[in-house]
C-alpha positions in Angstrom: 28.0 -26.9 -18.9 25.2 -28.4 -20.8 21.9 -26.0 -20.8 19.6 -29.0 -20.0 21.4 -30.9 -17.2 19.5 -32.5 -14.9 16.5 -31.7 -16.1 14.5 -31.3 -19.5 14.2 -27.9 -20.0 16.0 -26.6 -23.3 16.3 -23.2 -25.0 13.9 -22.8 -27.6 14.8 -19.1 -28.4 17.0 -16.2 -27.8 15.3 -12.5 -28.6 17.5 -9.6 -29.1 15.1 -6.1 -28.9 16.1 -4.9 -25.8 19.0 -2.1 -25.4 19.5 -2.7 -21.4 18.7 -5.4 -18.5 15.1 -6.9 -18.8 13.2 -6.2 -15.5 10.1 -7.4 -15.8 7.8 -10.1 -18.1 4.3 -11.3 -18.1 2.1 -13.5 -19.9 -0.1 -11.6 -22.3 -3.7 -12.1 -22.9 -3.3 -10.7 -26.6 -2.0 -12.1 -28.8 -2.2 -15.7 -27.4 1.0 -17.4 -26.1 2.9 -14.3 -26.4 3.9 -11.8 -23.4 5.2 -8.6 -23.0 8.7 -7.5 -21.4 10.0 -4.1 -19.9 13.7 -2.9 -19.7 15.6 -0.7 -17.6 15.9 0.9 -21.7 12.8 2.8 -20.7 10.3 0.5 -23.2 7.9 -2.5 -23.0 7.5 -4.4 -25.8 4.3 -6.4 -26.9 5.9 -9.7 -28.1 3.6 -12.8 -30.2 4.5 -16.4 -31.2 5.7 -16.5 -34.8 4.6 -18.9 -37.7 6.7 -21.7 -37.1 6.0 -21.4 -33.5 9.8 -21.4 -32.3 10.7 -17.9 -31.7 8.7 -14.7 -31.2 8.1 -11.4 -33.0 8.1 -8.0 -31.7 4.8 -6.5 -32.1 5.5 -3.0 -30.6 7.4 -1.2 -28.6 5.7 1.1 -26.0 7.5 4.0 -24.8 5.7 6.5 -21.8 8.2 6.5 -18.6 10.9 9.2 -18.8 13.7 6.6 -16.7 14.3 3.2 -16.3 11.0 0.7 -16.5 10.9 -1.6 -13.9 7.6 -4.2 -13.7 4.6 -5.2 -16.0 1.4 -6.6 -15.8 -1.5 -7.3 -17.8 -5.3 -5.8 -16.8 -8.0 -8.3 -17.9 -10.0 -7.6 -21.1 -13.1 -5.2 -20.2 -15.9 -4.2 -22.4 -14.1 -1.0 -23.2 -10.9 -3.1 -23.9 -11.5 -6.5 -25.4 -8.0 -7.4 -25.2 -6.9 -5.9 -22.1 -4.7 -3.3 -20.8 -0.4 -3.3 -19.9 0.2 -1.6 -17.3 4.5 -0.7 -16.5 6.0 1.1 -13.4 8.7 2.9 -13.5 11.6 5.0 -11.5 10.1 8.4 -12.9 7.5 7.1 -9.8 4.9 6.6 -12.7 2.7 3.7 -14.2 1.8 4.0 -17.3 -1.3 1.9 -19.2 -1.0 1.2 -22.4 -3.6 -0.6 -25.3 -2.1 -3.6 -26.8 -1.8 -1.6 -30.3 -0.7 1.6 -29.4 3.3 2.6 -28.3 1.7 5.6 -26.4 0.6 5.3 -23.0 -3.6 5.5 -22.6 -3.0 7.4 -19.5 -0.1 7.9 -17.2 -0.8 7.3 -13.0 0.7 9.7 -10.9 0.9 9.6 -7.1 4.0 7.4 -5.6 7.1 9.2 -4.4 9.9 6.8 -5.7 10.0 4.1 -8.2 7.2 1.8 -9.1 8.6 -1.7 -8.7 5.8 -3.9 -8.8 2.1 -4.2 -10.2 -0.3 -6.8 -10.1 -3.9 -6.9 -11.4 -7.3 -7.9 -9.9 -10.8 -8.2 -11.2 -13.3 -5.4 -12.4 -10.2 -3.3 -13.5 -8.2 -3.1 -10.1 -4.3 -2.5 -9.9 -2.0 -2.9 -6.9 1.3 -1.0 -7.4 4.4 -1.2 -4.8 6.5 1.6 -4.4 10.0 2.0 -3.2 8.1 5.1 -1.1 7.2 2.0 1.1 3.4 2.3 0.2 1.1 0.3 -1.8 -1.4 1.6 -3.9 -4.8 0.3 -5.1 -6.0 2.3 -8.3 -9.6 1.8 -10.4 -9.0 3.1 -14.0 -7.4 6.5 -13.7 -7.6 7.2 -10.2 -5.8 6.2 -6.6 -8.6 4.8 -4.4 -6.4 3.8 -1.5 -3.0 4.1 -0.3 -2.2 0.4 1.8 0.5 2.0 4.5 2.4 0.1 7.3 5.6 -1.1 5.5 8.7 0.4 7.2 10.7 0.3 3.7 10.6 0.0 0.3 7.6 -2.4 -1.5 9.4 -4.8 -3.9 6.4 -7.2 -4.9 2.8 -6.7 -4.9 -0.2 -9.6 -5.4 -3.8 -9.3 -5.3 -5.4 -13.0 -4.3 -7.9 -14.4 -6.3 -10.5 -14.1 -3.3 -11.9 -10.5 -3.5 -10.5 -7.7 -1.2 -7.5 -9.5 -0.3 -4.0 -8.3 -1.0 0.2 -9.2 -0.7 2.8 -7.0 -0.5 6.4 -8.0 0.1 9.0 -5.4 1.7 12.7 -4.8 2.3 11.5 -4.6 5.7 11.8 -8.4 5.5 7.9 -8.8 6.2 4.9 -9.6 4.1 1.4 -7.9 5.0 -2.1 -9.3 4.1 -4.4 -6.3 3.5 -8.3 -7.0 3.3 -10.3 -3.9 2.1 -7.3 -1.7 2.7 -6.4 -2.6 5.8 -3.5 -4.6 7.2 -5.1 -7.9 8.5 -1.8 -10.0 9.7 2.0 -10.2 9.0 4.0 -12.4 7.6 7.8 -12.9 9.3 10.4 -15.3 8.8 12.5 -13.9 5.5 15.9 -12.9 6.7 16.4 -10.1 4.2 14.0 -8.1 1.2 11.1 -9.4 0.0 11.4 -9.6 -3.4 8.7 -11.5 -5.1 5.1 -13.3 -4.2 3.4 -16.0 -6.3 -0.1 -17.4 -5.6 -0.7 -21.1 -5.4 -4.2 -21.2 -4.5 -7.0 -19.4 -2.5 -5.4 -19.8 0.6 -1.1 -20.8 0.1 1.4 -18.8 -1.8 4.8 -18.5 -2.5 7.7 -15.5 -1.6 11.7 -15.4 -2.8 13.9 -13.1 -1.1 17.5 -11.6 -0.9 17.8 -14.4 1.5 18.2 -16.9 -0.9 15.3 -18.3 0.1 11.8 -19.6 -0.9 9.0 -19.6 1.7 5.3 -21.4 1.1 2.8 -19.9 3.2 -0.6 -20.3 4.4 -2.6 -17.1 4.1 -3.2 -17.8 7.8 -0.3 -17.2 9.0 1.7 -20.2 9.0 4.9 -20.9 7.0 4.6 -24.0 5.1 8.0 -24.7 3.5 11.2 -23.5 3.0 13.2 -24.1 -0.2 17.0 -23.5 -0.6 18.8 -23.9 -3.8 20.0 -20.6 -5.1 23.6 -19.4 -3.5 22.4 -15.6 -3.9 19.2 -12.7 -3.9 16.7 -14.6 -5.6 14.6 -11.7 -7.9 11.5 -13.5 -9.3 9.3 -16.1 -8.8 6.5 -17.6 -11.1 4.0 -20.8 -10.7 3.2 -23.3 -13.3 -0.7 -23.3 -14.6 -2.6 -25.8 -12.5 0.2 -27.2 -10.3 2.2 -26.3 -7.2 5.5 -26.4 -9.3 7.3 -22.8 -9.8 10.3 -21.0 -10.8 12.8 -18.9 -9.7 15.5 -16.3 -11.2 18.2 -14.7 -9.4 21.7 -12.8 -9.1 23.3 -16.4 -9.0 23.1 -16.1 -13.0 20.3 -19.2 -12.8 17.4 -19.9 -13.5 15.6 -23.0 -11.3 12.5 -25.2 -11.8 11.2 -26.4 -8.4 8.9 -29.8 -8.6 7.2 -31.4 -6.0 9.1 -29.1 -3.7 12.4 -29.7 -5.0 15.0 -28.1 -7.1 14.6 -30.4 -10.1 16.6 -28.5 -12.9 19.4 -25.8 -12.8 20.0 -23.6 -15.9 22.7 -21.4 -15.9 22.6 -18.2 -18.2 25.3 -16.2 -19.6 24.8 -13.1 -17.6 24.6 -12.2 -14.1 21.8 -11.0 -12.8 18.4 -12.7 -14.3 16.1 -10.4 -12.9 12.5 -12.0 -13.9 10.4 -14.8 -15.3 7.0 -15.5 -16.3 5.1 -19.1 -17.3 3.2 -19.2 -20.3 -0.1 -20.9 -21.2 2.4 -23.4 -22.7 4.4 -23.9 -19.7 7.4 -22.5 -21.3 9.6 -20.4 -19.3 10.6 -16.7 -20.5 13.6 -15.3 -18.5 14.9 -12.0 -18.9 18.3 -11.1 -17.7 21.2 -7.8 -17.1 22.5 -8.8 -20.9 19.3 -7.3 -22.1 18.6 -10.5 -23.9 15.2 -12.7 -23.4 15.2 -16.2 -23.5 12.7 -19.0 -23.7 12.9 -22.4 -22.5 10.9 -25.2 -23.4 9.8 -28.9 -22.8 8.7 -29.3 -26.2 10.6 -31.1 -28.5 9.3 -29.5 -31.0 10.1 -26.1 -29.9 13.4 -26.9 -29.1 16.1 -24.6 -30.6 18.1 -25.9 -33.4 21.5 -27.9 -32.5 23.1 -24.8 -34.0 21.1 -22.3 -31.4 21.9 -24.6 -28.4 26.0 -24.7 -29.0 26.4 -21.1 -30.0 24.5 -20.2 -26.3 26.4 -23.1 -25.1 29.7 -21.3 -26.1 28.6 -17.8 -24.4 28.1 -20.0 -21.8 31.1 -21.7 -21.5 32.8 -18.0 -21.8 30.9 -16.5 -19.6 31.3 -19.1 -16.4 35.2 -18.7 -16.8 35.4 -15.8 -14.6 33.1 -15.9 -12.1 34.2 -13.1 -10.1 33.0 -10.1 -12.2 34.6 -6.8 -12.8 33.1 -5.1 -9.4 35.3 -2.0 -10.0 33.4 -1.4 -13.6 37.1 -1.5 -15.4 39.1 -2.9 -13.0 39.5 -6.2 -13.4 39.7 -7.9 -9.7 42.2 -10.7 -10.8 44.9 -8.2 -11.5 45.0 -6.4 -8.5 47.7 -7.0 -6.2 47.4 -8.5 -2.6 48.3 -7.0 0.9 51.8 -7.1 0.2 51.4 -4.3 -2.1 51.1 -1.9 1.0 54.3 -2.6 2.1 55.0 -0.2 -0.7 54.8 3.6 1.1 52.3 6.0 -1.5 53.8 8.4 -3.2 51.5 11.4 -2.3 48.7 12.0 0.5 45.3 11.4 -0.5 46.5 8.4 -2.8 44.1 5.3 -3.1 44.9 2.0 -3.8 43.4 -1.1 -3.9 44.3 -4.7 -3.1 42.8 -8.0 -2.8 42.6 -10.4 0.2 41.3 -13.7 -0.6 38.3 -12.9 -2.8 37.8 -9.5 -1.0 38.6 -6.4 -2.4 39.9 -3.8 0.0 40.7 -0.2 -0.6 43.4 2.1 1.1 44.3 5.2 1.5 47.8 7.1 1.8 48.5 9.1 4.8 51.7 11.3 4.6 51.1 12.7 8.6 51.6 9.1 9.4 52.9 7.3 7.0 51.3 4.4 6.5 48.2 3.3 4.5 44.6 3.8 6.4 42.1 1.1 5.0 39.2 3.4 3.7 36.8 1.0 3.2 35.9 -2.7 1.7 34.6 -2.3 -2.0 31.3 -4.3 -1.6 29.7 -4.7 -4.9 27.8 -7.2 -2.3 26.3 -9.3 -5.0 29.1 -9.5 -7.2 27.6 -8.0 -9.9 28.9 -5.7 -12.9 28.9 -2.2 -12.7 27.6 -2.6 -16.3 24.1 -4.3 -14.9 24.5 -1.1 -12.3 21.6 -1.0 -10.0 22.2 -4.5 -8.1 23.2 -3.4 -4.9 20.7 -2.7 -1.8 20.9 -0.5 0.6 18.1 0.6 2.9 16.0 -1.7 0.8 16.8 0.6 -2.3 19.0 -0.5 -5.4 22.3 1.5 -5.9 25.4 1.4 -8.3 27.6 1.1 -5.2 27.2 0.6 -1.8 31.0 1.3 -0.4 31.8 0.4 3.5 33.9 3.1 5.2 35.7 2.6 8.1 36.4 5.9 9.1 39.3 4.9 11.9 40.7 1.3 12.1 38.9 0.1 15.1 35.4 2.1 15.0 32.4 1.0 13.2 31.8 0.6 9.7 29.5 3.1 7.4 27.6 2.3 4.8 28.0 4.5 1.6 25.1 4.0 -0.9 26.1 5.9 -4.3 24.2 6.1 -7.9 27.1 7.6 -10.9 24.4 9.6 -11.6 25.1 11.7 -8.6 27.4 14.1 -7.4 30.3 12.6 -5.5 30.6 16.3 -3.0 27.4 16.0 -2.3 26.9 12.7 -1.8 29.8 12.7 0.5 28.5 15.4 2.5 25.3 13.7 3.1 26.7 10.9 3.9 29.1 12.8 6.5 26.4 14.8 7.9 23.7 11.4 8.2 26.4 9.3 10.5 27.7 12.6 12.2 31.0 12.4 11.1 34.2 15.1 11.1 33.3 17.3 7.8 37.2 17.4 7.0 37.0 14.0 6.0 34.8 15.7 2.9 37.5 15.7 0.3 38.7 11.9 1.1 35.2 10.6 0.8 34.7 12.5 -2.7 37.6 11.6 -4.0 37.3 7.8 -3.2 33.9 8.0 -4.6 35.5 9.3 -7.7 38.2 7.3 -7.7 36.2 3.9 -7.4 33.9 4.7 -9.8 36.0 5.6 -12.7 34.4 6.2 -16.1 31.0 5.3 -15.1 28.0 7.1 -16.4 24.4 6.5 -16.8 22.4 7.3 -19.9 19.9 9.6 -17.9 20.6 11.9 -15.2 18.3 11.8 -12.6 18.2 12.3 -8.8 15.0 10.4 -8.4 17.1 8.2 -5.7 16.4 9.8 -2.7 15.7 8.1 0.3 12.3 9.6 1.8 11.1 7.5 4.3 8.3 9.7 4.4 5.0 7.5 4.5 3.8 9.0 1.2 0.6 9.4 -0.4 -1.6 10.3 2.5 -5.2 10.6 2.1 -6.1 14.3 0.9 -9.9 14.8 1.3 -10.9 17.0 -0.7 -12.4 20.6 0.4 -15.9 20.0 1.7 -16.6 23.8 1.5 -18.7 23.2 -1.4 -21.2 20.9 0.1 -24.4 21.9 0.7 -25.7 22.8 3.9 -27.4 20.1 6.2 -30.5 21.2 7.6 -33.0 19.0 9.4 -31.8 16.1 10.2 -34.1 12.4 9.7 -33.8 11.8 13.8 -33.0 8.3 13.4 -34.5 7.2 16.8 -31.7 6.2 19.2 -29.3 8.3 22.2 -29.3 8.6 26.2 -30.7 6.2 27.7 -33.0 4.5 25.1 -32.8 0.6 24.3 -32.7 0.0 20.6 -35.4 -2.8 20.0 -38.1 -1.0 22.4 -40.3 1.7 20.7 -39.6 2.3 17.0 -37.6 -0.9 16.3 -41.2 -2.9 17.4 -43.2 -1.2 14.9 -42.6 -3.1 11.4 -42.1 -0.6 8.6 -44.6 -1.7 5.6 -44.8 -0.1 2.0 -44.3 3.9 2.8 -42.8 3.8 6.4 -40.3 5.9 7.2 -37.4 3.7 7.8 -35.6 5.3 10.3 -38.7 6.4 12.5 -41.1 3.9 11.7 -44.1 7.1 11.1 -45.9 6.8 7.9 -44.0 9.5 6.4 -43.7 8.8 2.5 -47.5 7.9 1.8 -47.3 6.6 -1.7 -48.9 4.1 -3.8 -45.6 3.0 -5.3 -43.9 3.0 -2.1 -43.3 -1.2 -2.3 -40.8 -0.7 -4.9 -39.5 2.5 -4.7 -36.2 3.1 -2.8 -37.0 5.3 -0.1 -33.8 4.4 1.7 -30.7 5.9 -0.5 -28.9 8.5 -1.7 -29.4 9.7 1.6 -29.4 13.3 1.4 -29.3 14.7 5.2 -27.0 13.8 8.0 -28.7 11.4 10.5 -28.5 12.9 14.2 -28.7 11.6 17.8 -31.3 13.6 19.4 -32.8 11.9 22.0 -32.5 13.7 25.2 -33.5 13.6 28.9 -31.7 16.9 30.7 -32.6 16.0 34.1 -31.6 12.6 34.1 -28.2 14.0 32.6 -28.2 16.7 35.2 -28.7 14.2 38.2 -25.9 12.2 36.9 -23.6 15.5 36.4 -24.4 16.8 40.0 -23.8 13.3 41.2 -20.5 12.6 39.6 -19.7 16.5 40.5 -19.6 15.5 44.4 -17.3 12.9 44.1 -15.0 14.8 41.6 -11.4 15.7 42.6 -11.0 19.6 44.0 -9.3 21.2 40.5 -12.1 19.3 38.7 -15.4 20.1 40.7 -17.9 22.7 39.3 -19.6 25.3 41.7 -23.4 25.6 42.0 -23.4 28.5 39.5 -21.5 26.3 36.9 -24.4 23.8 36.9 -26.6 26.2 36.5 -25.3 27.5 33.9 -25.0 23.8 32.4 -28.8 23.6 32.6 -29.2 26.3 30.8 -27.0 25.6 27.9 -28.9 21.9 27.8 -32.4 23.8 27.8 -30.9 26.1 25.4 -29.8 23.6 22.9 -32.7 21.2 23.7 -35.1 23.5 22.2 -37.0 23.9 25.3 -35.8 28.0 25.6 -35.4 30.1 22.9 -32.0 31.4 24.1 -29.0 31.6 22.4 -26.4 29.7 24.3 -23.4 32.0 25.4 -19.6 32.1 25.5 -19.6 31.3 29.2 -21.8 28.6 29.3 -19.1 26.9 26.5 -16.5 27.4 28.5 -18.0 25.8 31.4 -18.8 23.2 29.2 -15.4 22.4 27.6 -13.8 22.4 31.4 -16.5 19.6 32.2 -15.5 17.7 29.0 -12.1 17.4 30.4 -12.9 15.7 33.5 -11.4 12.2 34.0 -12.4 9.5 31.8 -14.2 7.6 34.4 -16.5 10.5 35.0 -16.8 12.4 32.2 -19.8 11.1 30.2 -22.8 13.1 31.6 -20.6 16.3 30.4 -20.0 14.1 27.0 -23.7 13.9 26.9 -24.3 17.5 26.8 -21.4 18.0 24.2 -23.3 15.7 21.9 -26.4 17.6 22.4 -25.2 20.8 22.1 -23.2 20.7 19.3 -26.7 19.7 17.3 -27.0 24.2 18.1 -25.6 26.0 14.8 -24.1 28.4 17.5 -21.9 25.6 19.8 -21.7 23.9 16.1 -20.0 27.2 14.7 -17.8 28.0 17.9 -16.3 24.0 18.4 -16.2 23.3 14.9 -14.0 27.0 14.0 -10.8 27.5 12.4 -9.6 28.3 15.8 -10.9 25.8 18.0 -11.4 22.4 15.8 -8.1 20.7 16.4 -8.3 20.4 20.4 -12.2 19.4 20.0 -11.5 16.9 17.4 -8.3 15.9 19.5 -10.8 15.4 22.3 -13.1 13.6 21.0 -10.8 10.6 19.1 -8.9 10.9 22.5 -12.3 8.9 23.9 -12.4 6.4 20.5 -9.3 4.6 22.1 -10.7 1.0 22.5 -9.1 0.5 25.4 -11.2 3.4 27.2 -14.8 2.9 28.7 -17.2 2.5 26.3 -19.8 5.0 27.4 -17.1 7.5 26.3 -16.7 5.7 22.9 -20.0 5.5 22.5 -21.1 9.6 23.3 -17.9 10.3 21.1 -19.1 8.9 18.2 -22.7 10.2 18.7 -21.0 13.8 19.3 -19.1 13.4 16.1 -22.6 12.0 14.3 -24.2 15.5 15.4 -21.1 17.7 14.5 -22.7 17.2 10.9 -25.8 18.9 10.8 -24.1 22.5 10.1 -21.3 23.7 8.2 -19.2 24.3 9.8 -19.2 21.0 11.5 -19.3 19.1 8.3 -16.3 21.1 7.1 -14.1 19.9 9.7 -15.4 16.3 10.0 -14.3 16.0 6.0 -11.0 17.7 6.4 -10.1 15.6 9.5 -11.8 12.3 7.8 -8.6 10.3 7.2 -7.8 10.7 10.9 -11.8 10.5 12.9 -12.3 7.2 10.3 -9.0 5.4 11.3 -9.1 6.2 14.8 -13.5 5.4 14.8 -13.2 2.2 13.4 -11.1 1.2 16.3 -14.2 0.9 18.3 -15.6 -2.4 16.7 -14.2 -4.5 18.5 -16.0 -4.0 21.8 -19.0 -5.8 20.6 -21.6 -3.5 22.1 -24.6 -3.1 19.7 -25.2 0.9 20.7 -21.5 1.9 19.7 -21.7 -0.2 16.1 -25.1 2.1 15.4 -23.2 5.0 16.1 -19.9 3.5 13.9 -22.4 2.8 11.7 -24.4 6.1 11.5 -21.0 8.2 11.6 -19.9 6.2 8.4 -23.6 7.3 6.8 -23.0 10.8 7.5 -19.6 10.6 5.8 -21.7 8.7 2.9 -23.8 11.8 2.9 -20.9 14.2 2.4 -19.1 12.1 -0.2 -22.1 11.8 -2.6 -22.2 15.3 -3.0 -18.2 16.4 -3.1 -16.9 13.3 -4.8 -14.0 12.7 -3.3 -12.7 8.8 -4.3 -10.2 8.5 -2.0 -12.8 9.4 0.9 -15.2 7.4 -1.0 -12.3 4.4 -0.9 -11.7 4.7 3.0 -15.8 4.8 3.6 -16.1 1.5 1.7 -13.1 -0.1 3.7 -14.4 0.8 6.7 -18.3 -0.2 5.5 -16.5 -3.7 4.9 -14.4 -3.7 7.7 -17.6 -3.2 10.0 -19.5 -5.6 7.9 -17.7 -8.5 9.4 -18.2 -7.6 13.4 -21.5 -6.0 13.7 -24.6 -8.5 14.1 -27.2 -5.9 15.0 -29.6 -5.4 12.1 -30.0 -1.5 12.9 -26.1 -1.0 12.5 -26.2 -3.1 9.2 -29.1 -0.9 8.0 -27.5 2.0 8.6 -24.2 0.6 6.9 -26.3 -0.4 3.9 -27.7 3.0 3.2 -24.7 4.4 3.2 -22.9 1.9 1.0 -26.2 2.7 -1.1 -25.2 6.4 -1.0 -21.6 6.2 -1.6 -22.4 3.6 -5.0 -25.0 5.9 -6.0 -24.7 7.2 -9.9 -20.8 6.6 -9.6 -19.9 3.2 -11.6 -16.5 3.8 -9.8 -17.6 3.4 -6.8 -19.7 0.7 -7.6 -16.0 -1.1 -9.2 -14.5 -0.4 -6.0 -17.4 -2.0 -3.8 -17.5 -5.4 -6.3 -13.2 -5.6 -6.1 -13.4 -5.5 -2.4 -16.4 -8.0 -2.3 -18.9 -6.0 -1.0 -21.6 -7.8 -2.8 -21.1 -11.4 -1.0 -20.3 -9.4 2.2 -23.7 -8.7 2.0 -26.1 -11.1 0.5 -27.3 -12.7 3.4 -29.1 -9.7 4.3 -31.2 -9.8 1.3 -33.3 -12.8 3.2 -33.7 -10.9 6.6 -37.5 -11.3 7.6 -38.0 -8.8 10.5 -37.0 -5.5 10.0 -38.3 -5.5 6.8 -36.3 -2.3 5.9 -33.0 -4.3 6.6 -34.0 -6.9 3.2 -35.4 -4.1 1.1 -32.6 -1.7 1.7 -30.4 -4.3 0.6 -31.6 -5.7 -2.5 -31.4 -2.2 -3.7 -28.1 -2.2 -2.8 -27.3 -5.3 -4.7 -29.5 -4.4 -8.0 -26.4 -1.5 -8.1 -23.8 -4.0 -7.7 
């Protein structure tokens, strides 16, 4: 076969260096025209074009992983690292970050619970990683900022889009997801098998390739614009030519394909089963890495084309490799030498003896049963993809790679079961787990273990690692830093608002000028330099909802109590008790709330949702009192208390309940016990609270913004990276929908408080595109505090 049939790309050079499969390639930043490769041999190598410009020289070899290296990307230049950085991901669950001139990692990112198989870099130093643990993680410098959860199987491909804050993930669950500021915005369905690669065409379009042997072109809006067919097996990688929509793909069918104007313009066959990866250099040359450990570069340029001898050598190698397309699926057993079905007419010599036969192109495994005097089929031996075992890690099962996946038929007419196996594993343990998982009779243990050993003879690997577990646990949940060290929030700045008040009356009508307190409109901060002084953030104390009209609340409670079902009705005594609680917590009496009052309140807040709101309002006011706060937020009680409030945040529920539950959560921050619980439960609370944004109710938006602000106040003190990342994500997401300027103002104060004095948080805010989101508020004329605060935040960004 000619290497250049049907197109114009021809061999430029073949590069030897890696000892095993080349699994990842990326264009380098430095030196110009170079690239980086990673391999199963556990190394990454930096290649530079040599003087003659036909070949490449290995500049240096980087080591840092304790297992195969699966993927690589380059992190753009920064002031600190003007030549950029190199990131590699491995089967040891780690990501190593290298400088271009040191063979040892600068630092290692730990956090994934399984193989890291895809990396992509964005602006401002952000890095996105995808893993077999079903999550993707966003990293900034050496810290994990957020975890993207939602896929139900391994994530094989990730890409950061040019537009800030947008990210793509492709998974073995056959879907692609678009994430904005850390939240899943859209799921793209269409591929019929594991999605293996992604490539960006423009801000609006991208490509994906999959194990279903197709490439798809998508619009960010969700529409699939085109499907490209050509490959005959898994497609592993896809890369786009600079400044156009043409692209290249590589796969398990030994080929590299070049696509122009939507057509497969050229197919180049390689003398290796799996062509794992490709990248396009700035000059349009294509670099490919394969299971034979050789990197090959192809070019359209005549000056850079290899010599006639080199091309001849490549074609000779190719013709020999192509003579036998049926590769040795069973390790050292040659499928061609296997007997046909007639071989089963000869009886076996001992119980449990296994025999392999070839039926058409399929290899089947049989085992002799003395008791039944016949051969029993125990499996189709599937190398599933026609790969050699030397290139192990070929077969997919539940979205992960295994050396073998056997199909086991326990009895001839029952269902067949898939048995994944790696040659580093103990055959007995694997057999035992397989029987357990499929609820099969343990008496098959010897048979299955023996079957595994017979069919994987002589296969050993360099490493012994049992990291191929299948946890599907949704790893990497946020674990908020304990907040016990934060100082107690005392008398909070009384933000106006609560109860029955209508924003836009009273306080908001006062135009804050110069030294006016931005929350209350009072002339609190009288200072000559007030016009330029940042009086807005970082905010030191929680903001609470204090406004109360006890008479109105109690009136409503009594009215609804009259119509309540018998089992919910409160007695006259109960109502008096709640009245006392209100006066104790609204500072109209000097009494301390009693346990009896709190028990009565707990009964009232468990009323049906259509009548519970006055009781929730009493809770919102009482939880500001240290005694009540200590009680509901204690180690013992807090779980039920938080569960109750989260229940009311359901966006399908009544808006009054959503509003009061959000305000109650804000008011929890007044004392130490409340803060501690709010910080411990931050992930749950924020995830649920953000759902209330959909209602377009401005009071709910103000309460949601205030909750975010109170979290920002605490996070400014304890500095939990994951906490700040989640808060930034919420601010960015809520900013999109909120219209009310008071809510916007509170989000701006929260944003300013979060990023004050923290360069990491500033970089993350930029990478989420928050600066472009808030620019428009710098020109708001009324209320002036919005514009002033916004300008202070933009100064930090």
